[in-house]
C-alpha positions as a printed Julia matrix, in Angstrom:
481×3 Matrix{Float64}:
 65.13   33.27  196.85
 61.42   32.53  197.16
 59.04   35.41  196.32
 56.97   36.98  199.09
 53.5    35.53  199.5
 50.7    38.01  198.77
 48.27   38.42  201.69
 45.08   40.18  202.65
 45.35   43.24  204.88
 44.85   40.87  207.81
 47.9    38.84  206.74
 46.06   35.84  205.29
 47.82   34.24  202.27
 46.06   34.71  198.91
 45.98   31.54  196.77
 44.67   33.13  193.55
 44.74   36.8   192.55
 43.76   36.18  188.91
 40.29   34.59  189.15
 37.22   35.57  191.18
 35.26   32.94  193.15
 32.09   31.99  191.28
 29.35   29.37  191.57
 30.63   27.28  188.68
 32.61   28.3   185.63
 29.71   30.4   184.31
 27.97   31.12  187.57
 27.61   34.38  189.53
 30.19   35.81  191.93
 30.09   34.72  195.56
 30.18   37.19  198.46
 32.74   34.97  200.18
 35.43   36.25  197.78
 36.63   38.71  200.36
 39.78   39.69  198.45
 37.7    40.75  195.43
 35.51   42.94  197.65
 38.57   44.26  199.47
 40.34   45.27  196.25
 37.26   47.02  194.87
 36.57   48.78  198.17
 40.16   49.99  198.47
 40.15   51.23  194.89
 37.07   53.31  195.67
 39.02   54.93  198.49
 42.43   55.43  196.88
 41.98   59.18  196.6
 41.76   61.78  199.31
 40.38   65.27  198.71
 42.88   67.44  196.89
 44.08   70.63  198.52
 41.72   73.58  197.95
 44.79   75.63  197.02
 48.26   74.34  196.1
 46.69   71.11  194.78
 49.3    70.42  192.09
 52.69   69.83  193.66
 56.1    68.15  193.65
 58.36   67.32  196.56
 61.81   66.14  197.61
 63.9    65.41  200.68
 67.07   67.29  201.52
 69.09   69.13  204.14
 69.53   72.62  205.52
 73.16   73.35  206.46
 73.86   76.31  208.73
 76.8    78.5   207.67
 76.34   81.47  210.04
 75.6    81.35  213.78
 72.34   83.08  214.77
 72.57   82.4   218.52
 72.52   86.14  219.26
 68.97   86.12  217.87
 67.55   82.66  218.63
 67.9    79.49  220.69
 66.51   77.3   217.87
 69.03   74.48  217.42
 68.96   74.5   213.61
 70.25   78.11  213.66
 72.91   77.97  216.4
 75.68   75.54  215.36
 77.66   76.32  212.21
 77.9    73.24  210.0
 74.82   71.62  211.51
 72.62   69.81  208.98
 68.87   69.53  209.55
 66.78   67.11  207.45
 64.03   68.8   205.45
 61.17   67.92  203.16
 60.12   70.46  200.55
 56.94   70.72  198.5
 56.62   73.02  195.5
 53.23   73.74  193.96
 51.07   75.93  191.81
 48.34   77.75  193.73
 45.17   78.0   191.67
 45.04   74.9   189.48
 43.63   71.5   190.35
 45.81   68.38  190.61
 45.43   67.78  186.88
 46.43   71.3   185.87
 49.55   71.9   183.81
 52.74   72.92  185.6
 53.71   75.64  183.11
 50.89   78.06  183.92
 51.15   81.65  185.08
 50.65   81.35  188.81
 52.31   81.87  192.16
 54.47   78.89  193.18
 54.21   77.44  196.67
 57.5    76.95  198.53
 56.78   74.87  201.67
 59.5    73.47  203.95
 59.37   71.07  206.88
 62.51   71.12  209.08
 62.84   67.96  211.2
 64.7    69.42  214.21
 65.61   67.86  217.58
 63.06   70.24  219.11
 60.21   69.13  216.85
 59.08   70.12  213.38
 59.37   73.69  212.12
 57.22   74.37  209.05
 57.86   77.39  206.86
 54.99   77.71  204.39
 55.76   80.33  201.78
 55.78   81.15  198.07
 58.17   82.19  195.34
 57.05   85.78  195.99
 57.83   87.89  199.08
 54.3    89.32  199.24
 50.68   88.2   198.87
 47.42   89.46  197.33
 45.58   90.36  200.56
 46.62   91.37  204.05
 43.45   90.47  205.95
 42.38   86.8   206.2
 38.72   87.8   206.11
 39.27   88.42  202.38
 41.17   85.2   201.68
 38.25   82.81  200.92
 36.75   85.37  198.53
 40.09   85.8   196.78
 40.49   82.05  196.33
 36.96   81.82  194.9
 38.05   84.19  192.13
 40.93   81.85  191.25
 38.68   78.82  190.9
 35.95   77.93  188.43
 32.82   80.0   187.78
 29.83   78.18  189.34
 27.8    78.43  186.12
 30.31   77.98  183.31
 32.79   75.83  185.28
 35.55   77.88  183.61
 38.22   80.11  185.11
 36.99   83.71  185.06
 39.25   86.63  184.17
 36.38   88.91  185.09
 36.16   87.53  188.64
 39.92   87.85  189.14
 40.2    91.4   187.87
 36.99   92.51  189.55
 38.4    91.4   192.91
 41.88   92.8   192.25
 40.57   96.13  191.0
 38.43   96.41  194.15
 41.4    95.41  196.36
 44.32   97.76  195.65
 46.46   95.99  198.25
 46.81   93.2   195.65
 48.75   95.4   193.18
 52.23   94.47  194.43
 51.58   90.74  194.02
 49.74   91.24  190.71
 52.77   93.12  189.34
 55.04   90.19  190.24
 52.58   87.58  188.94
 52.33   89.21  185.5
 56.04   89.98  185.27
 58.49   87.53  183.7
 58.78   85.77  187.1
 55.12   84.78  187.03
 55.96   81.87  184.72
 59.02   80.0   186.07
 60.82   77.52  183.83
 61.11   75.05  186.7
 60.94   74.74  190.47
 64.75   74.69  190.53
 64.85   78.18  189.04
 62.71   80.11  191.53
 63.46   81.94  194.75
 61.47   81.13  197.86
 60.22   83.39  200.64
 58.66   82.88  204.04
 56.62   85.96  203.01
 55.26   86.54  206.52
 57.13   88.16  209.36
 58.21   85.69  212.07
 59.97   86.02  215.43
 63.36   84.88  216.62
 63.84   84.74  220.41
 67.29   84.48  222.02
 68.47   83.1   225.34
 67.94   86.48  227.04
 64.27   86.53  226.11
 64.81   89.22  223.46
 62.58   89.1   220.38
 63.58   90.0   216.83
 61.35   90.1   213.78
 62.6    88.07  210.83
 61.92   87.52  207.12
 63.19   84.33  205.44
 64.56   84.28  201.87
 65.76   81.38  199.69
 67.78   82.48  196.66
 68.23   79.85  193.94
 71.82   78.94  193.07
 70.55   77.74  189.68
 69.55   81.28  188.68
 66.11   82.65  187.88
 64.79   81.24  184.59
 61.35   82.06  183.2
 59.11   81.35  180.24
 57.1    83.69  178.05
 53.42   82.92  177.53
 54.2    81.56  174.06
 57.02   79.36  175.33
 54.81   78.01  178.11
 52.06   77.12  175.65
 54.55   75.02  173.7
 55.68   73.27  176.89
 52.12   72.49  178.02
 51.28   71.07  174.59
 53.98   68.42  175.07
 54.23   67.96  178.86
 51.73   68.92  181.55
 54.16   67.71  184.25
 57.16   69.77  183.13
 58.12   71.03  186.6
 57.6    67.64  188.26
 59.7    65.95  185.57
 62.49   68.52  185.78
 62.82   68.28  189.57
 62.62   64.48  189.69
 65.07   63.89  186.86
 67.59   66.44  188.13
 67.73   64.81  191.57
 67.87   61.3   190.07
 70.85   62.42  187.98
 72.65   63.82  191.02
 72.18   67.44  189.94
 70.96   68.53  193.37
 69.26   71.96  193.42
 70.42   74.4   196.1
 69.27   77.68  197.57
 71.16   80.25  199.63
 69.15   80.83  202.79
 69.02   84.42  204.01
 67.24   86.47  206.67
 66.32   90.07  207.32
 66.21   90.94  211.02
 64.46   93.83  212.81
 64.7    94.54  216.57
 61.29   94.15  218.22
 60.51   97.75  219.14
 61.52   99.14  215.74
 58.29   97.65  214.43
 56.28  100.4   216.13
 58.08  103.26  214.41
 59.08  101.77  211.07
 57.42  103.69  208.23
 56.22  100.47  206.54
 53.82   98.2   208.43
 56.26   95.35  209.24
 53.5    92.73  209.6
 51.73   93.54  206.32
 52.25   90.61  203.94
 51.58   92.86  200.92
 54.81   94.73  201.72
 58.53   93.93  201.66
 61.18   95.3   203.97
 63.54   97.32  201.73
 67.02   95.79  201.77
 68.62   99.18  202.31
 66.91   99.36  205.7
 67.25   95.69  206.65
 69.96   93.99  204.58
 69.72   90.28  203.85
 72.17   88.1   205.77
 73.35   84.69  204.53
 72.74   81.95  207.09
 72.9    78.64  205.24
 72.28   76.44  202.23
 69.22   74.36  201.38
 69.87   71.29  199.2
 67.37   68.81  197.8
 69.03   65.45  197.22
 66.52   62.59  197.46
 63.29   61.9   195.62
 60.32   60.4   197.48
 59.91   56.64  197.24
 56.13   57.0   197.02
 54.47   60.17  195.76
 51.16   59.68  197.57
 52.66   58.78  200.95
 55.3    61.5   200.97
 54.06   64.36  198.78
 50.27   64.14  198.62
 49.99   63.42  202.35
 52.74   65.86  203.37
 51.01   68.36  205.64
 52.63   71.72  206.36
 51.31   74.28  208.83
 52.6    77.52  210.39
 51.33   76.07  213.68
 54.41   73.81  213.69
 56.91   75.95  215.55
 59.97   75.24  217.72
 61.5    77.01  220.72
 63.44   80.08  219.65
 61.17   80.79  216.66
 57.66   82.18  216.85
 54.95   84.07  215.05
 54.12   87.75  214.63
 50.97   89.91  214.61
 50.73   89.39  210.81
 46.97   88.8   210.43
 47.33   86.44  207.5
 49.89   84.36  209.39
 47.7    84.22  212.49
 44.76   82.89  210.46
 46.92   80.31  208.69
 48.0    78.89  212.07
 44.44   77.54  212.33
 43.36   77.05  208.75
 46.3    74.95  207.53
 46.15   72.39  210.33
 42.37   72.23  210.05
 42.6    71.59  206.3
 44.87   68.6   206.98
 42.53   67.19  209.62
 39.74   67.27  207.05
 41.74   66.16  204.01
 44.12   63.54  205.41
 42.67   62.58  208.79
 42.4    63.52  212.45
 45.87   62.24  213.34
 47.61   63.28  210.11
 50.78   64.24  211.98
 51.37   60.59  212.95
 52.12   59.68  209.33
 55.85   59.09  208.71
 56.26   62.11  206.39
 54.72   64.43  209.0
 55.9    62.85  212.24
 58.74   64.68  214.02
 62.03   63.02  214.93
 61.37   63.76  218.6
 58.95   61.79  220.83
 55.36   63.06  220.75
 53.35   63.34  224.0
 49.8    64.66  223.65
 46.38   63.99  225.15
 44.58   63.72  221.82
 42.22   60.75  221.85
 40.65   58.42  219.33
 39.38   59.55  215.91
 40.43   58.28  212.5
 44.03   57.03  212.06
 44.65   56.51  215.79
 47.13   53.63  215.72
 48.98   53.82  219.03
 48.17   54.01  222.74
 48.95   57.54  223.96
 50.07   58.12  227.52
 49.15   54.74  229.02
 45.92   53.3   230.37
 45.28   55.97  233.02
 47.07   59.13  231.86
 44.51   60.13  229.23
 43.68   63.59  230.67
 45.63   66.43  232.24
 46.4    67.18  235.02
 46.7    63.58  236.24
 48.48   61.57  238.95
 49.74   58.8   236.65
 53.03   60.17  235.29
 51.5    61.71  232.18
 53.31   64.46  230.24
 53.22   67.94  231.77
 53.86   71.51  230.69
 57.34   73.03  230.91
 57.55   76.69  231.87
 61.08   76.84  230.41
 59.56   77.15  226.95
 57.26   80.1   227.73
 57.76   82.98  225.29
 58.37   86.54  226.44
 55.32   88.79  226.03
 55.09   91.07  223.03
 56.39   94.56  223.75
 54.51   96.23  220.92
 51.14   97.75  221.82
 47.75   96.88  220.45
 44.17   96.19  221.46
 41.68   93.75  220.0
 39.51   95.56  217.45
 38.72   95.63  213.73
 41.13   98.06  212.08
 40.68   99.22  208.49
 43.71   97.66  206.82
 43.72  100.34  204.12
 44.2   103.23  206.53
 47.79  104.45  206.58
 48.86  102.01  203.9
 50.52  102.97  200.63
 49.51  100.3   198.13
 51.25  101.97  195.2
 54.77  102.97  196.25
 56.39   99.54  196.25
 54.69   98.29  193.05
 55.85  101.52  191.39
 59.38  101.03  192.68
 59.36   97.45  191.36
 58.11   98.64  187.96
 60.84  101.27  187.71
 63.49   98.63  188.48
 62.46   96.6   185.44
 64.32   96.74  182.16
 62.47   97.87  179.04
 62.14   94.23  177.97
 60.71   93.23  181.34
 58.27   96.13  181.21
 57.09   95.1   177.76
 56.62   91.53  178.99
 54.62   92.87  181.92
 52.4    94.99  179.63
 51.73   92.11  177.23
 51.17   89.54  179.97
 48.67   91.83  181.67
 46.88   92.51  178.39
 46.54   88.78  177.75
 45.44   88.2   181.34
 42.69   90.83  181.06
 41.23   89.44  177.86
 37.43   89.5   177.98
 37.26   91.62  181.14
 34.52   94.32  181.08
 35.76   97.82  180.18
 34.78   99.4   183.51
 36.86   96.86  185.44
 39.81   97.39  183.07
 39.62  101.15  183.62
 39.43  100.69  187.39
 42.59   98.57  187.3
 44.37  101.02  184.99
 43.71  103.64  187.66
 45.72  101.55  190.13
 48.56  101.09  187.65
 48.6   104.87  187.09
 48.93  105.56  190.82
 51.94  103.24  190.91
 53.52  104.91  187.86
 51.85  106.71  184.92
 54.12  104.83  182.5
 52.84  101.55  183.97
 49.24  102.45  183.1
 50.19  103.85  179.71
 52.07  100.69  178.72
 49.23   98.39  179.74
 46.64  100.6   178.05
 48.64  100.56  174.81
 48.93   96.77  174.94
 45.18   96.55  175.51
 44.44   99.05  172.76
 42.4   101.3   175.06
 42.68  104.9   176.21
 45.31  105.53  178.88
 44.54  106.72  182.41
 45.87  110.03  183.55
């Protein structure tokens, strides 16, 4: 069998890919050596901007198999036929580090899923924690700045992190999880995943239900201590990437039990916990988790850049029967995620194979970078039109929200208890887990000014006096209280 002939990007055969064209054996290069210029130019453009957050990631293809019918809550096809399998692509990540950061670092892990349904793509962009550091998106850019490098030293700053956290008590729940044993997972296969935000399910009668998504690892939770992680990083900065890739290659497919918590729409107005506050969980005793299916990852990408680096997830990708909620962080992410992809990957990023839905796409978006088809036809390039262009379909209109609310700026701290749930979580921990938490926090606060440490100890004390006392002892400072 004859080998394929190498060509230029225009399809012209290349006679020599080993020697540049020169004016004589010792003469200068000639501009007519287009392939030389093309290779150098493409090399200069091989990288795209890394993600501002979640830059370091790993991904895999798989399936979601439904085991329990949810048609009483939703019309979404992936949730209404028991046994139905929906193709998915999943990306795991660390949040704060750059693309070259080590995998085994104490950090939140991203848990992003793209479901390729017959109704279009449904993206669920979550983490391995059920809560987040802030509840108002106005604070999000400032929070992320504290996780990045100091503009003068170009080093990560413990002072910036703890200054922000100690001035933002709503972060305490997430901070407690981050510095617990679960803040340093052994691998992506050994973490739970959460949609974190509150979403909607809408059934065939137009009834809305609020929903939380959970993904519980069948492999079991496995974590590292700080000392164990340091030993891993010294030998392998890609430990999580390697573990996931090699497990799937060996046929050891990781699986997660998919669960939901469901709340009737109007209960949101009277529930004692703000149901759309992403710094809070819904206690299982009030809203038990229900098994609905199994997520399995069973195929590695053929090309990391094409399928993982260019994979673009956004909460704006929603299908009929599922919708959003008044969660302020979720509402902001509907814009910011898609906009980040337009900047980072290109205007028409969703036309790439990894992002393109299985269903036909009919939009009126025009031109811009990466436009490689002819949308609509020669005349139907605006709407409304008389040339058989795509039109709206009232059948997919959502029912209006029944909960009340007016547009205004509401103080997110008013009426919120930022200490009860972190305290409950602390009291659930074993003595060993508590000691890990104390020591991890003490290491994480190394070099932080005393007044910031004392401010943060005050928050720990409000969650539980023993919490503050344990951290203070680990730090070797006077206890609050």
